N, C-alpha and C positions, 0 to 999 in steps of 0.2 A: 655687658658692653652697652654703652648709652651713647648712640650717635643722634643726630637730629631726627626727631619725628618717630623714633622707634626704639623700643626697649627690649632687649633679648638677652638670653643666656647663650654665650658663644664659646667656642673652643679656640685657642691659639693653634695655628697650623704652621708647618715648616714652609720656607720660602727660599728663593734662590739667595745665596750670599755673595758678598762682594770680594773682589780681589784684594787681599791684604797688602797695604803699602809697606814695603821694606824700610823705606826712609821717608821722612816728611819733606817732600820737594813740591815745588810749584806746579810744574807740568809733568805728566807721564811722558816716558820715552816714546819716541815715534815707533810706529809699528802696530800689529794687530794685538788687541788685548785679549787675553784668554777668557773663554766663556766661564761665567761664575758657576760654581758647583752647587748642588741642592744640599743644604745642611740645616744649620741651627734654627731653632724655634724663635718666633718673634712675638711682639706684644704690644699692648696699648701705651701711648705716650701720655704722660701726665697732663692734666688740664688745669693746672693752677692759673688763676688770674692774678695779675699784678702790673705795676708800672713797667714801661718799656726801658730797655737800656740803650735804646737809640735805633734808628733805622739807617740803613745804608743810603747815603746820597748819590747823586750822579758820578761825583768824582770817585767815591769809594767803590761804585759799582764798576767803574772803568778800571780801576786798579785790581779789583777782583778778577775781571775778565782777563787782565794782562798776566796774572799769576796762575791762570788756568782753572780756578775754582768755580767761576761763573761761566766759563767757555763751553762750547758744545763739542769740541773735538777731543781734548785731553780729558774731559770728564771732570768729576768733582770728587772731593773726599768726604767720606762719612766717618764720624767719630763714634765709637761704641765705648761706654763707660766700663772701666775696668773693676772698680771697687763697688762697695754697697751704697756709696753716695758720692756726689760730685759737687764741688764748689764752683758757683758761677759768679763772675766779677763784672761790675759795670764798667770798669777800666781795667786794661791790662797793667799788671804791676800793683794793683791796689792792695792794700794792707789786710783788708778783710773782705769775705765774700758778700755778695748782694743777696744771694740765696743759695740754698743747697737743694738739689734734686736727688731723689732716691733711685737706685738701680739694683734689682729690678724695679719697675715702676708699679703703679697701683694694681696692674693687671698681671704682674708676674713676668714681665718681658724685659730683656736688656734695653736700657735707654740709649738712644742714638741721637746724634745732632747732625745737621748739615753744616759742613765747614764753608765759610764765606771768605775768610781771610787768614793768613799766617803771618805772625810777626815774631820772629824768633821762636822761643819756647811757648808762645802764646797763640791760641787759636781763637778767631771770632766766629761764632756759630749762631746759626739760626735757632731760636728756641720755640718749643711747642707751648706757648703761653699767650694769653691776651696782652696787649693787642697784637693782631697779626703783624708779622714782620719785625717783631722784637729780637733783638741780638743781644748776646753777652760774650764774655771772654772766659776760656777755660784753660788749664795748663795742658800742654801736649802730653806730659808724662802721665796724665790721668786717664788717657784713652788709648785704644787701639784704632788705628787708621786703616780705612780700606778705600777703594777707588771704584766708581761706576761711571761708564760712559753712556748709560741709559738715562732718558728724561721722558716724562709725560707732559704733553702740552694739551690744554683744554680750551677750545675756542667757543664760548658760549654763543656768540653772534652766529656761528655756523652750526652750532649743536654737534661739533665734532671733537673727538680726541685723536692725537697722533702720539705714537710711541716712537722715539727715535734711539738709535745707537750711534752716537756721534752726529754725523749729517745724514745717516741712512735711516730711511723709514721702515719700521719693522711691522707697524700695525696701525689701522685707523678704524674709527667706527663712530656710530651715533652716540649722543648723550642726551640725557635730560638734565636741566639745571633748575636752580631755585626760582620759584614764583616771585612775583614783584615785591611782595611783603617780607619774603625771606630770601633775598638774593644769594647767589653763589659769589662770594667776593673774589675779585681778581687779586693776584698776588703771587708770591713765591713760597711754596711749601715743600714738604717731604713725607714720604710714608713712615708712618710711625709704628704700625703694626699690621698683621694680616690675620683675620679671623674667619672661621667658618660658622655661619649662623646655624641654628639647630634645625631649620627647615629650609632646604634650598629653594623651595617653591615659594618662600615668603617674600616680604618687602625687600630683604637685603639680597635675595638671590643666592648664588653659590658661594660668594665670597665677599669680604669687605676689607679694604684697605683704609685705616684711619689716616687722616692728615694732621698736620701739625698746626692748622688754622681752625678758626672758630666763626660762627655765625656772627654777622655785624648786628643783627637785630635780636637774636635769641640768646640771652645770657644763660639761660637754662631751659631744658626742654625734656620732657618724658623722664624727669629724674636724672638727666645728664647735663654736662656743661655746654651743650650747643656745639660739640666738636663736629667738624666736617669729615667727610669720607668719600671715597669713590667705591661703589659697591654695585652689585648685580640687581636685578629687578624681577618682579613677578608680573609686570606689566610692560611688555616690550613695545606695545602700541603707543606708550606715552613717550618713548624716545624721540627726540627732536622737539620736545615741548618744555615750557617752564612749569614744573609740577612739584618739585621737591621742596623741603624745608631749608635748602642750602647745599645739600649733597650732590654729588654728581653721580647719576645712574648710568650704567652701561649694560649692555647685553650680557646674558650669563655666559655665553661663549668668549666674550671679550674679557670679562673679569676672571674667568677660569685661566685664560692664556696669560694674563697678567700675574696671577697667583703662581704660575708655573715658571714665569721667566723674569720677573721684577724682584728686586731685593728691597728689604726695608732700608730706608735712607734715600731711595730713588727721589731725585728732585721732581717736583710737580709744578708747572706754571699755569695758572688760570689767566688768560688773557682779559684785558680790560676793554 
């Protein structure tokens, strides 16, 4: 596993899973969502670089919010690839794919995408590639859909993270973020894998969640692609400062709680 600033041999670990969506609909029915069970193993999202398929504009973001995919109450849908590869298209209905992504990915984990919009049998998804915020279209029949009402918000100005279930705050705590030359970029991301570093007392702490985004200044680092992560730390005194190569550091108790309660595909918003 190669995140910013650290190269380690890590193990994939189990994480909370999402509630499977029986049908592809816009908003979940009102009422309490069942708690996600503990189950399948997770893994690292691919880190391919390439041209963007387009970023959601203000109008599209409003449309996504209206369908429930970007909202905070009904939750969002996460697409897990069914087969060994998935075709990603620049436009829905295009005759040929823009690219193909493997599943399992480079680290042996099922590939997931955060669903941003639905249009019939097509899904626009957030992609784990450069540039951050890139989107593409996939066929709904190529994935299994699940839903989560959880999300993580990181506020670099306040050096705080907050985990929500809908509008309800579940947990909050301190973070450390990127230093001036290697900032933590604002944006909308999702968890791509959960790993356990070989040394829980090392720079990654007890666990690390990979993110679908990348450093804006480091195209490669320590043999890796400059992928961002939220992970624990061996230096709790540095929380509340700008000290990392772009990753978000949290306390080991906080990352352990996240590992036990949050699923791969959970949305993460880093405020600007």
